[in-house]
C-alpha positions as protocol buffer text, in pm:
chain_id: "A"
residue {
  index: 1
  type: UNK
  ca { x: -3246 y: 6409 z: 4039 }
}
residue {
  index: 2
  type: UNK
  ca { x: -3424 y: 6125 z: 3862 }
}
residue {
  index: 3
  type: UNK
  ca { x: -3774 y: 6213 z: 3748 }
}
residue {
  index: 4
  type: UNK
  ca { x: -4017 y: 6040 z: 3513 }
}
residue {
  index: 5
  type: UNK
  ca { x: -4247 y: 6275 z: 3322 }
}
residue {
  index: 6
  type: UNK
  ca { x: -4546 y: 6093 z: 3172 }
}
residue {
  index: 7
  type: UNK
  ca { x: -4707 y: 6184 z: 2839 }
}
residue {
  index: 8
  type: UNK
  ca { x: -4471 y: 6462 z: 2738 }
}
residue {
  index: 9
  type: UNK
  ca { x: -4587 y: 6384 z: 2384 }
}
residue {
  index: 10
  type: UNK
  ca { x: -4952 y: 6316 z: 2311 }
}
residue {
  index: 11
  type: UNK
  ca { x: -5065 y: 6048 z: 2065 }
}
residue {
  index: 12
  type: UNK
  ca { x: -5071 y: 6286 z: 1769 }
}
residue {
  index: 13
  type: UNK
  ca { x: -4723 y: 6422 z: 1836 }
}
residue {
  index: 14
  type: UNK
  ca { x: -4591 y: 6072 z: 1890 }
}
residue {
  index: 15
  type: UNK
  ca { x: -4741 y: 5948 z: 1562 }
}
residue {
  index: 16
  type: UNK
  ca { x: -4585 y: 6243 z: 1378 }
}
residue {
  index: 17
  type: UNK
  ca { x: -4243 y: 6161 z: 1525 }
}
residue {
  index: 18
  type: UNK
  ca { x: -4260 y: 5792 z: 1444 }
}
residue {
  index: 19
  type: UNK
  ca { x: -4379 y: 5853 z: 1088 }
}
residue {
  index: 20
  type: UNK
  ca { x: -4100 y: 6101 z: 1018 }
}
residue {
  index: 21
  type: UNK
  ca { x: -3836 y: 5873 z: 1169 }
}
residue {
  index: 22
  type: UNK
  ca { x: -3926 y: 5593 z: 928 }
}
residue {
  index: 23
  type: UNK
  ca { x: -3820 y: 5823 z: 644 }
}
residue {
  index: 24
  type: UNK
  ca { x: -3512 y: 5969 z: 812 }
}
residue {
  index: 25
  type: UNK
  ca { x: -3151 y: 5926 z: 703 }
}
residue {
  index: 26
  type: UNK
  ca { x: -2979 y: 5731 z: 982 }
}
residue {
  index: 27
  type: UNK
  ca { x: -2602 y: 5744 z: 1031 }
}
residue {
  index: 28
  type: UNK
  ca { x: -2352 y: 5573 z: 1262 }
}
residue {
  index: 29
  type: UNK
  ca { x: -2407 y: 5707 z: 1614 }
}
residue {
  index: 30
  type: UNK
  ca { x: -2035 y: 5714 z: 1681 }
}
residue {
  index: 31
  type: UNK
  ca { x: -2017 y: 6031 z: 1470 }
}
residue {
  index: 32
  type: UNK
  ca { x: -2115 y: 6232 z: 1780 }
}
residue {
  index: 33
  type: UNK
  ca { x: -1931 y: 6024 z: 2043 }
}
residue {
  index: 34
  type: UNK
  ca { x: -1633 y: 6150 z: 2241 }
}
residue {
  index: 35
  type: UNK
  ca { x: -1304 y: 5964 z: 2232 }
}
residue {
  index: 36
  type: UNK
  ca { x: -1394 y: 5756 z: 2540 }
}
residue {
  index: 37
  type: UNK
  ca { x: -1757 y: 5687 z: 2445 }
}
residue {
  index: 38
  type: UNK
  ca { x: -1677 y: 5588 z: 2087 }
}
residue {
  index: 39
  type: UNK
  ca { x: -1555 y: 5243 z: 2190 }
}
residue {
  index: 40
  type: UNK
  ca { x: -1876 y: 5156 z: 2379 }
}
residue {
  index: 41
  type: UNK
  ca { x: -2134 y: 5318 z: 2150 }
}
residue {
  index: 42
  type: UNK
  ca { x: -2317 y: 5112 z: 1889 }
}
residue {
  index: 43
  type: UNK
  ca { x: -2636 y: 5270 z: 1757 }
}
residue {
  index: 44
  type: UNK
  ca { x: -2768 y: 5493 z: 1482 }
}
residue {
  index: 45
  type: UNK
  ca { x: -2858 y: 5862 z: 1495 }
}
residue {
  index: 46
  type: UNK
  ca { x: -2998 y: 6132 z: 1271 }
}
residue {
  index: 47
  type: UNK
  ca { x: -2746 y: 6403 z: 1191 }
}
residue {
  index: 48
  type: UNK
  ca { x: -2789 y: 6718 z: 1398 }
}
residue {
  index: 49
  type: UNK
  ca { x: -2845 y: 6934 z: 1090 }
}
residue {
  index: 50
  type: UNK
  ca { x: -3089 y: 6693 z: 923 }
}
residue {
  index: 51
  type: UNK
  ca { x: -3422 y: 6865 z: 842 }
}
residue {
  index: 52
  type: UNK
  ca { x: -3613 y: 6578 z: 1008 }
}
residue {
  index: 53
  type: UNK
  ca { x: -3416 y: 6622 z: 1332 }
}
residue {
  index: 54
  type: UNK
  ca { x: -3476 y: 6998 z: 1327 }
}
residue {
  index: 55
  type: UNK
  ca { x: -3851 y: 6968 z: 1264 }
}
residue {
  index: 56
  type: UNK
  ca { x: -3906 y: 6700 z: 1526 }
}
residue {
  index: 57
  type: UNK
  ca { x: -3678 y: 6881 z: 1767 }
}
residue {
  index: 58
  type: UNK
  ca { x: -3903 y: 7187 z: 1746 }
}
residue {
  index: 59
  type: UNK
  ca { x: -4207 y: 6967 z: 1812 }
}
residue {
  index: 60
  type: UNK
  ca { x: -4041 y: 6829 z: 2126 }
}
residue {
  index: 61
  type: UNK
  ca { x: -3928 y: 7171 z: 2247 }
}
residue {
  index: 62
  type: UNK
  ca { x: -4282 y: 7305 z: 2210 }
}
residue {
  index: 63
  type: UNK
  ca { x: -4414 y: 7011 z: 2415 }
}
residue {
  index: 64
  type: UNK
  ca { x: -4143 y: 7063 z: 2674 }
}
residue {
  index: 65
  type: UNK
  ca { x: -4219 y: 7434 z: 2710 }
}
residue {
  index: 66
  type: UNK
  ca { x: -4583 y: 7358 z: 2795 }
}
residue {
  index: 67
  type: UNK
  ca { x: -4502 y: 7088 z: 3052 }
}
residue {
  index: 68
  type: UNK
  ca { x: -4510 y: 7242 z: 3398 }
}
residue {
  index: 69
  type: UNK
  ca { x: -4350 y: 6941 z: 3569 }
}
residue {
  index: 70
  type: UNK
  ca { x: -4046 y: 6968 z: 3343 }
}
residue {
  index: 71
  type: UNK
  ca { x: -4016 y: 7344 z: 3394 }
}
residue {
  index: 72
  type: UNK
  ca { x: -4044 y: 7309 z: 3771 }
}
residue {
  index: 73
  type: UNK
  ca { x: -3783 y: 7035 z: 3794 }
}
residue {
  index: 74
  type: UNK
  ca { x: -3529 y: 7157 z: 3539 }
}
residue {
  index: 75
  type: UNK
  ca { x: -3561 y: 7537 z: 3560 }
}
residue {
  index: 76
  type: UNK
  ca { x: -3415 y: 7546 z: 3207 }
}
residue {
  index: 77
  type: UNK
  ca { x: -3191 y: 7825 z: 3086 }
}
residue {
  index: 78
  type: UNK
  ca { x: -3036 y: 7673 z: 2772 }
}
residue {
  index: 79
  type: UNK
  ca { x: -3092 y: 7351 z: 2581 }
}
residue {
  index: 80
  type: UNK
  ca { x: -2911 y: 7148 z: 2319 }
}
residue {
  index: 81
  type: UNK
  ca { x: -3166 y: 7085 z: 2041 }
}
residue {
  index: 82
  type: UNK
  ca { x: -3309 y: 6731 z: 2064 }
}
residue {
  index: 83
  type: UNK
  ca { x: -3133 y: 6448 z: 1884 }
}
residue {
  index: 84
  type: UNK
  ca { x: -3271 y: 6107 z: 1783 }
}
residue {
  index: 85
  type: UNK
  ca { x: -3128 y: 5756 z: 1806 }
}
residue {
  index: 86
  type: UNK
  ca { x: -3220 y: 5402 z: 1706 }
}
residue {
  index: 87
  type: UNK
  ca { x: -3113 y: 5066 z: 1850 }
}
residue {
  index: 88
  type: UNK
  ca { x: -3176 y: 4723 z: 1692 }
}
residue {
  index: 89
  type: UNK
  ca { x: -3003 y: 4389 z: 1633 }
}
residue {
  index: 90
  type: UNK
  ca { x: -2808 y: 4386 z: 1960 }
}
residue {
  index: 91
  type: UNK
  ca { x: -2698 y: 4749 z: 1943 }
}
residue {
  index: 92
  type: UNK
  ca { x: -2623 y: 4913 z: 2278 }
}
residue {
  index: 93
  type: UNK
  ca { x: -2438 y: 5198 z: 2447 }
}
residue {
  index: 94
  type: UNK
  ca { x: -2202 y: 5105 z: 2727 }
}
residue {
  index: 95
  type: UNK
  ca { x: -2151 y: 5293 z: 3051 }
}
residue {
  index: 96
  type: UNK
  ca { x: -2050 y: 5655 z: 3002 }
}
residue {
  index: 97
  type: UNK
  ca { x: -2087 y: 6007 z: 3139 }
}
residue {
  index: 98
  type: UNK
  ca { x: -2211 y: 6281 z: 2905 }
}
residue {
  index: 99
  type: UNK
  ca { x: -1967 y: 6558 z: 2823 }
}
residue {
  index: 100
  type: UNK
  ca { x: -1991 y: 6853 z: 3062 }
}
residue {
  index: 101
  type: UNK
  ca { x: -2034 y: 7114 z: 2787 }
}
residue {
  index: 102
  type: UNK
  ca { x: -2200 y: 7064 z: 2448 }
}
residue {
  index: 103
  type: UNK
  ca { x: -2177 y: 7297 z: 2148 }
}
residue {
  index: 104
  type: UNK
  ca { x: -2491 y: 7395 z: 1961 }
}
residue {
  index: 105
  type: UNK
  ca { x: -2425 y: 7311 z: 1597 }
}
residue {
  index: 106
  type: UNK
  ca { x: -2398 y: 7612 z: 1367 }
}
residue {
  index: 107
  type: UNK
  ca { x: -2381 y: 7864 z: 1651 }
}
residue {
  index: 108
  type: UNK
  ca { x: -2113 y: 7999 z: 1889 }
}
residue {
  index: 109
  type: UNK
  ca { x: -2320 y: 7883 z: 2187 }
}
residue {
  index: 110
  type: UNK
  ca { x: -2220 y: 7626 z: 2446 }
}
residue {
  index: 111
  type: UNK
  ca { x: -2452 y: 7450 z: 2693 }
}
residue {
  index: 112
  type: UNK
  ca { x: -2346 y: 7314 z: 3031 }
}
residue {
  index: 113
  type: UNK
  ca { x: -2512 y: 6973 z: 3067 }
}
residue {
  index: 114
  type: UNK
  ca { x: -2660 y: 6993 z: 3415 }
}
residue {
  index: 115
  type: UNK
  ca { x: -2943 y: 6756 z: 3318 }
}
residue {
  index: 116
  type: UNK
  ca { x: -2995 y: 6487 z: 3058 }
}
residue {
  index: 117
  type: UNK
  ca { x: -3334 y: 6389 z: 2916 }
}
residue {
  index: 118
  type: UNK
  ca { x: -3451 y: 6085 z: 2720 }
}
residue {
  index: 119
  type: UNK
  ca { x: -3793 y: 6058 z: 2556 }
}
residue {
  index: 120
  type: UNK
  ca { x: -3902 y: 5705 z: 2467 }
}
residue {
  index: 121
  type: UNK
  ca { x: -4066 y: 5692 z: 2122 }
}
residue {
  index: 122
  type: UNK
  ca { x: -4123 y: 5315 z: 2090 }
}
residue {
  index: 123
  type: UNK
  ca { x: -4380 y: 5127 z: 2302 }
}
residue {
  index: 124
  type: UNK
  ca { x: -4196 y: 4887 z: 2537 }
}
residue {
  index: 125
  type: UNK
  ca { x: -4377 y: 4585 z: 2390 }
}
residue {
  index: 126
  type: UNK
  ca { x: -4215 y: 4652 z: 2051 }
}
residue {
  index: 127
  type: UNK
  ca { x: -3864 y: 4560 z: 2165 }
}
residue {
  index: 128
  type: UNK
  ca { x: -3671 y: 4350 z: 2416 }
}
residue {
  index: 129
  type: UNK
  ca { x: -3382 y: 4497 z: 2613 }
}
residue {
  index: 130
  type: UNK
  ca { x: -3298 y: 4862 z: 2554 }
}
residue {
  index: 131
  type: UNK
  ca { x: -3337 y: 4969 z: 2917 }
}
residue {
  index: 132
  type: UNK
  ca { x: -3173 y: 5298 z: 3008 }
}
residue {
  index: 133
  type: UNK
  ca { x: -2970 y: 5212 z: 3319 }
}
residue {
  index: 134
  type: UNK
  ca { x: -2879 y: 5513 z: 3535 }
}
residue {
  index: 135
  type: UNK
  ca { x: -2630 y: 5485 z: 3821 }
}
residue {
  index: 136
  type: UNK
  ca { x: -2650 y: 5750 z: 4091 }
}
residue {
  index: 137
  type: UNK
  ca { x: -2595 y: 5786 z: 4465 }
}
residue {
  index: 138
  type: UNK
  ca { x: -2915 y: 5594 z: 4541 }
}
residue {
  index: 139
  type: UNK
  ca { x: -2820 y: 5293 z: 4329 }
}
residue {
  index: 140
  type: UNK
  ca { x: -2894 y: 5153 z: 3984 }
}
residue {
  index: 141
  type: UNK
  ca { x: -3219 y: 5239 z: 3806 }
}
residue {
  index: 142
  type: UNK
  ca { x: -3348 y: 5051 z: 3499 }
}
residue {
  index: 143
  type: UNK
  ca { x: -3578 y: 5273 z: 3294 }
}
residue {
  index: 144
  type: UNK
  ca { x: -3807 y: 5156 z: 3014 }
}
residue {
  index: 145
  type: UNK
  ca { x: -4103 y: 5387 z: 2972 }
}
residue {
  index: 146
  type: UNK
  ca { x: -4416 y: 5409 z: 2764 }
}
residue {
  index: 147
  type: UNK
  ca { x: -4389 y: 5584 z: 2428 }
}
residue {
  index: 148
  type: UNK
  ca { x: -4415 y: 5960 z: 2478 }
}
residue {
  index: 149
  type: UNK
  ca { x: -4281 y: 5952 z: 2835 }
}
residue {
  index: 150
  type: UNK
  ca { x: -3957 y: 6125 z: 2937 }
}
residue {
  index: 151
  type: UNK
  ca { x: -3699 y: 6064 z: 3207 }
}
residue {
  index: 152
  type: UNK
  ca { x: -3494 y: 6355 z: 3341 }
}
residue {
  index: 153
  type: UNK
  ca { x: -3170 y: 6277 z: 3524 }
}
residue {
  index: 154
  type: UNK
  ca { x: -2845 y: 6432 z: 3639 }
}
residue {
  index: 155
  type: UNK
  ca { x: -2584 y: 6495 z: 3372 }
}
residue {
  index: 156
  type: UNK
  ca { x: -2319 y: 6372 z: 3618 }
}
residue {
  index: 157
  type: UNK
  ca { x: -2456 y: 6016 z: 3632 }
}
residue {
  index: 158
  type: UNK
  ca { x: -2299 y: 5713 z: 3467 }
}
residue {
  index: 159
  type: UNK
  ca { x: -2560 y: 5557 z: 3237 }
}
residue {
  index: 160
  type: UNK
  ca { x: -2592 y: 5302 z: 2960 }
}
residue {
  index: 161
  type: UNK
  ca { x: -2844 y: 5150 z: 2716 }
}
residue {
  index: 162
  type: UNK
  ca { x: -2877 y: 4772 z: 2733 }
}
residue {
  index: 163
  type: UNK
  ca { x: -2859 y: 4571 z: 2407 }
}
residue {
  index: 164
  type: UNK
  ca { x: -3181 y: 4561 z: 2206 }
}
residue {
  index: 165
  type: UNK
  ca { x: -3230 y: 4192 z: 2125 }
}
residue {
  index: 166
  type: UNK
  ca { x: -3568 y: 4214 z: 1946 }
}
residue {
  index: 167
  type: UNK
  ca { x: -3739 y: 4492 z: 1758 }
}
residue {
  index: 168
  type: UNK
  ca { x: -3632 y: 4855 z: 1740 }
}
residue {
  index: 169
  type: UNK
  ca { x: -3595 y: 5116 z: 2012 }
}
residue {
  index: 170
  type: UNK
  ca { x: -3646 y: 5478 z: 1903 }
}
residue {
  index: 171
  type: UNK
  ca { x: -3577 y: 5769 z: 2135 }
}
residue {
  index: 172
  type: UNK
  ca { x: -3499 y: 6138 z: 2150 }
}
residue {
  index: 173
  type: UNK
  ca { x: -3246 y: 6287 z: 2388 }
}
residue {
  index: 174
  type: UNK
  ca { x: -3117 y: 6630 z: 2482 }
}
residue {
  index: 175
  type: UNK
  ca { x: -2930 y: 6822 z: 2750 }
}
residue {
  index: 176
  type: UNK
  ca { x: -3033 y: 7115 z: 2966 }
}
residue {
  index: 177
  type: UNK
  ca { x: -2840 y: 7392 z: 3137 }
}
residue {
  index: 178
  type: UNK
  ca { x: -3045 y: 7494 z: 3438 }
}
residue {
  index: 179
  type: UNK
  ca { x: -3075 y: 7843 z: 3581 }
}
residue {
  index: 180
  type: UNK
  ca { x: -2968 y: 7677 z: 3908 }
}
residue {
  index: 181
  type: UNK
  ca { x: -2637 y: 7493 z: 3870 }
}
residue {
  index: 182
  type: UNK
  ca { x: -2640 y: 7296 z: 4198 }
}
residue {
  index: 183
  type: UNK
  ca { x: -2858 y: 6985 z: 4200 }
}
residue {
  index: 184
  type: UNK
  ca { x: -2931 y: 7008 z: 4573 }
}
residue {
  index: 185
  type: UNK
  ca { x: -3063 y: 7362 z: 4527 }
}
residue {
  index: 186
  type: UNK
  ca { x: -3283 y: 7256 z: 4234 }
}
residue {
  index: 187
  type: UNK
  ca { x: -3428 y: 6974 z: 4443 }
}
residue {
  index: 188
  type: UNK
  ca { x: -3513 y: 7215 z: 4727 }
}
residue {
  index: 189
  type: UNK
  ca { x: -3688 y: 7449 z: 4484 }
}
residue {
  index: 190
  type: UNK
  ca { x: -3872 y: 7158 z: 4322 }
}
residue {
  index: 191
  type: UNK
  ca { x: -3997 y: 7036 z: 4660 }
}
residue {
  index: 192
  type: UNK
  ca { x: -4119 y: 7384 z: 4757 }
}
residue {
  index: 193
  type: UNK
  ca { x: -4291 y: 7432 z: 4421 }
}
residue {
  index: 194
  type: UNK
  ca { x: -4467 y: 7095 z: 4455 }
}
residue {
  index: 195
  type: UNK
  ca { x: -4585 y: 7182 z: 4806 }
}
residue {
  index: 196
  type: UNK
  ca { x: -4704 y: 7522 z: 4684 }
}
residue {
  index: 197
  type: UNK
  ca { x: -4906 y: 7368 z: 4404 }
}
residue {
  index: 198
  type: UNK
  ca { x: -5065 y: 7107 z: 4634 }
}
residue {
  index: 199
  type: UNK
  ca { x: -5161 y: 7372 z: 4886 }
}
residue {
  index: 200
  type: UNK
  ca { x: -5310 y: 7585 z: 4609 }
}
residue {
  index: 201
  type: UNK
  ca { x: -5527 y: 7292 z: 4498 }
}
residue {
  index: 202
  type: UNK
  ca { x: -5627 y: 7176 z: 4846 }
}
residue {
  index: 203
  type: UNK
  ca { x: -5672 y: 7511 z: 5022 }
}
residue {
  index: 204
  type: UNK
  ca { x: -5711 y: 7782 z: 4757 }
}
residue {
  index: 205
  type: UNK
  ca { x: -5676 y: 8132 z: 4893 }
}
residue {
  index: 206
  type: UNK
  ca { x: -5481 y: 8023 z: 5204 }
}
residue {
  index: 207
  type: UNK
  ca { x: -5259 y: 8299 z: 5342 }
}
residue {
  index: 208
  type: UNK
  ca { x: -4957 y: 8065 z: 5344 }
}
residue {
  index: 209
  type: UNK
  ca { x: -4962 y: 8051 z: 4965 }
}
residue {
  index: 210
  type: UNK
  ca { x: -4818 y: 8401 z: 4942 }
}
residue {
  index: 211
  type: UNK
  ca { x: -4559 y: 8329 z: 5211 }
}
residue {
  index: 212
  type: UNK
  ca { x: -4441 y: 8005 z: 5048 }
}
residue {
  index: 213
  type: UNK
  ca { x: -4435 y: 8165 z: 4705 }
}
residue {
  index: 214
  type: UNK
  ca { x: -4227 y: 8448 z: 4847 }
}
residue {
  index: 215
  type: UNK
  ca { x: -3979 y: 8204 z: 4999 }
}
residue {
  index: 216
  type: UNK
  ca { x: -3955 y: 8014 z: 4669 }
}
residue {
  index: 217
  type: UNK
  ca { x: -3888 y: 8321 z: 4460 }
}
residue {
  index: 218
  type: UNK
  ca { x: -3642 y: 8468 z: 4709 }
}
residue {
  index: 219
  type: UNK
  ca { x: -3440 y: 8145 z: 4696 }
}
residue {
  index: 220
  type: UNK
  ca { x: -3460 y: 8139 z: 4318 }
}
residue {
  index: 221
  type: UNK
  ca { x: -3344 y: 8500 z: 4310 }
}
residue {
  index: 222
  type: UNK
  ca { x: -3042 y: 8407 z: 4524 }
}
residue {
  index: 223
  type: UNK
  ca { x: -2944 y: 8096 z: 4328 }
}
residue {
  index: 224
  type: UNK
  ca { x: -3041 y: 8156 z: 3966 }
}
residue {
  index: 225
  type: UNK
  ca { x: -2819 y: 8264 z: 3679 }
}
residue {
  index: 226
  type: UNK
  ca { x: -2987 y: 8411 z: 3371 }
}
């Protein structure tokens, strides 16, 4: 799955994030890299337990929880709290695959990384380079979105961040464990849910709405873990 979700953050939320990030304590991003990723990672991050990261992470989770497109596509069960990174002066992150299971700092919990998400916090005109390049079965995708937009993609994909050659690229990222482990099953459910919503808008009260909703929830009942 590769899905762009526009305007996850509104202008007020985005301004709050950017203002807080100017005052944040940035550290070497390799602090959270695995032994393979460490050699290709060159950026800065905010520590997971930093109060700024926790406050802005809650803001993003609240926005995520009210976004129906995200809920429909991801069917989230667990989430790693959002992290924040910064690229400038040629910094980049070479090709890598995210670890399959991530711990949640300060808890005994583990999250299977079925899906990865990146929220762009800098307008694209503020920096050159910095594209998120995602490789999947349909080819190579270069992603550079408007500030406040999010891209959701499979945790199994190889991806990289191109060098930022001018300006500064700010972003938030996190991982999701879905109620439905298999990507093909999630895509079927997402397609049915989209069709159901279109039919509800175009032909409200149609008898097929109940039938399609029943099929959707019966499949979800078969496939979901909670």
